[in-house]
C-alpha positions in Angstrom: 86.4 32.2 8.6 84.3 34.1 6.2 83.2 33.9 2.6 80.6 34.4 -0.1 77.5 32.2 -0.1 76.6 30.1 -3.1 73.1 30.4 -4.6 72.4 26.7 -3.6 73.2 27.5 0.0 71.1 30.8 -0.2 68.1 28.8 -1.4 68.5 26.2 1.3 68.8 28.8 4.0 65.6 30.6 2.8 63.7 27.3 2.8 64.9 26.0 6.2 65.2 29.1 8.4 62.2 31.2 9.3 64.1 34.5 9.0 62.0 37.4 10.4 63.8 39.9 8.1 62.0 38.3 5.1 58.4 38.5 6.3 56.3 39.5 3.3 59.2 38.9 0.9 58.9 36.3 -1.8 61.2 33.4 -2.0 63.3 34.6 -5.0 63.8 38.0 -3.5 64.9 36.5 -0.2 67.4 34.3 -2.0 68.7 37.4 -3.8 69.0 39.4 -0.5 70.9 36.6 1.2 73.4 36.7 -1.7 74.6 40.1 -0.3 75.5 38.4 3.0 78.8 36.8 4.0 79.3 33.6 5.9 81.2 33.8 9.2 82.1 31.1 11.7 82.9 31.3 15.4 84.0 28.9 18.1 82.7 28.6 21.7 83.0 31.9 23.7 84.3 33.9 20.7 83.1 37.5 20.9 80.8 38.4 18.0 80.1 42.0 19.1 81.1 43.9 22.3 79.0 46.3 24.3 79.6 49.9 23.4 81.4 49.3 20.2 80.1 51.0 17.1 77.5 48.9 15.2 78.0 48.4 11.5 77.0 44.7 10.9 73.9 42.6 11.3 73.9 38.8 11.7 71.5 35.9 10.9 72.2 32.8 12.9 72.5 29.8 10.5 73.5 27.1 13.1 74.5 27.1 16.7 73.6 29.6 19.5 74.7 33.0 20.5 74.5 34.3 24.1 73.6 37.9 24.9 75.5 39.1 27.9 74.8 42.3 29.8 77.2 43.1 32.7 78.6 39.6 32.4 75.2 37.9 32.8 73.6 35.9 30.0 70.2 37.5 29.5 69.1 35.7 26.3 70.2 33.0 23.8 69.5 33.2 20.1 69.4 30.3 17.7 69.0 29.4 14.0 67.0 32.0 12.1 67.4 34.7 14.7 68.8 38.0 13.9 71.2 40.1 16.0 72.6 43.6 15.4 69.8 44.9 13.2 69.6 48.3 14.8 72.9 49.3 13.2 71.5 49.0 9.7 68.9 51.7 10.3 70.8 53.9 12.8 74.4 54.8 11.7 75.2 56.2 15.1 74.2 53.1 17.0 76.5 51.4 19.5 76.2 47.8 20.6 73.8 47.4 23.5 75.2 44.1 24.7 78.1 41.7 24.3 77.3 38.7 22.2 79.4 35.5 22.4 79.2 32.2 20.6 77.5 29.7 22.9 78.3 26.8 20.6 81.4 25.0 19.6 80.6 26.0 16.0 78.4 29.0 15.4 77.7 29.9 11.8 76.4 33.3 10.9 75.5 35.3 7.9 76.6 38.9 8.1 75.9 42.1 6.2 77.4 45.4 7.0 75.9 48.8 6.4 77.6 49.1 3.0 76.0 45.8 1.9 72.6 47.0 3.2 73.1 50.2 1.3 73.8 48.2 -1.8 70.5 46.3 -1.4 68.9 49.7 -1.0 70.4 50.9 -4.3 69.8 47.7 -6.3 66.4 46.7 -4.8 64.7 50.0 -3.8 61.2 48.5 -3.7 62.1 45.9 -1.1 64.0 48.1 1.3 60.8 49.5 2.8 59.7 45.9 3.7 63.1 45.1 5.2 63.2 48.3 7.2 59.6 47.6 8.5 60.7 44.1 9.4 63.7 45.4 11.3 61.4 47.8 13.2 59.1 44.8 14.1 62.1 42.8 15.3 63.3 45.6 17.5 59.8 46.0 18.9 59.6 42.3 19.7 63.0 42.4 21.4 62.0 45.4 23.5 58.8 43.6 24.5 60.8 40.5 25.5 63.3 42.7 27.5 60.4 44.5 29.2 58.8 41.1 30.2 62.2 40.0 31.6 62.5 43.2 33.6 58.9 43.0 34.9 59.5 39.3 36.0 62.7 40.2 37.8 61.0 43.2 39.5 58.2 41.0 40.7 60.7 38.4 42.0 62.6 41.1 43.9 59.4 42.5 45.3 58.3 39.1 46.4 61.7 38.5 48.0 61.4 41.8 49.9 57.9 41.0 51.1 59.2 37.6 52.3 62.1 39.2 54.0 59.8 41.7 55.8 57.6 38.8 57.0 60.6 36.9 58.2 62.0 39.9 60.0 58.6 40.6 61.5 58.4 37.0 62.8 61.9 37.2 64.2 61.2 40.6 65.9 57.9 39.2 67.3 59.8 36.1 68.6 62.5 38.3 70.2 60.0 40.6 71.8 58.0 37.6 73.2 61.2 36.2 74.7 62.2 39.5 76.0 58.8 40.0 77.6 59.0 36.5 79.1 62.5 37.3 80.5 61.3 40.6 81.9 58.2 39.0 83.5 60.3 36.2 84.9 60.4 36.4 88.7 57.5 38.9 89.1 
């Protein structure tokens, strides 16, 4: 299901969701920008975007949650006010870096494709610099989050390796002690 968004809903969304795309943008301008978006609705486990597909649409989550999956594993969940797919609006050649599924029985998104973003660029040229800067900040924050997840996983793997080495060392020592006892038996 998709459709245009009324001005009343645009105003409500700007007031209730803290949308990072609109940092430094006044209320009236944010309402006008949202009017370029389209409402979309997804059911549980519906695919929103698929890894490797060309990217041409950005989404703002209005309600519900979206799960980010990489190699079939959920690596993050986004909720109301979060933005997904922003890279495609500033890089025409971008491909989706993950598969994103609806993690709610009813996920409502606002979407804008590259053509809609270009329309904002033509009609509101003074604001596009702020939006592009905010997209850059969002990408940076997501990269930092991903880096933290990777570092945490690396540390867990290293700790597990160390634990395994210690366990192996204990087992080897125990086996050597028993072997020595067996060899010394009867001397």
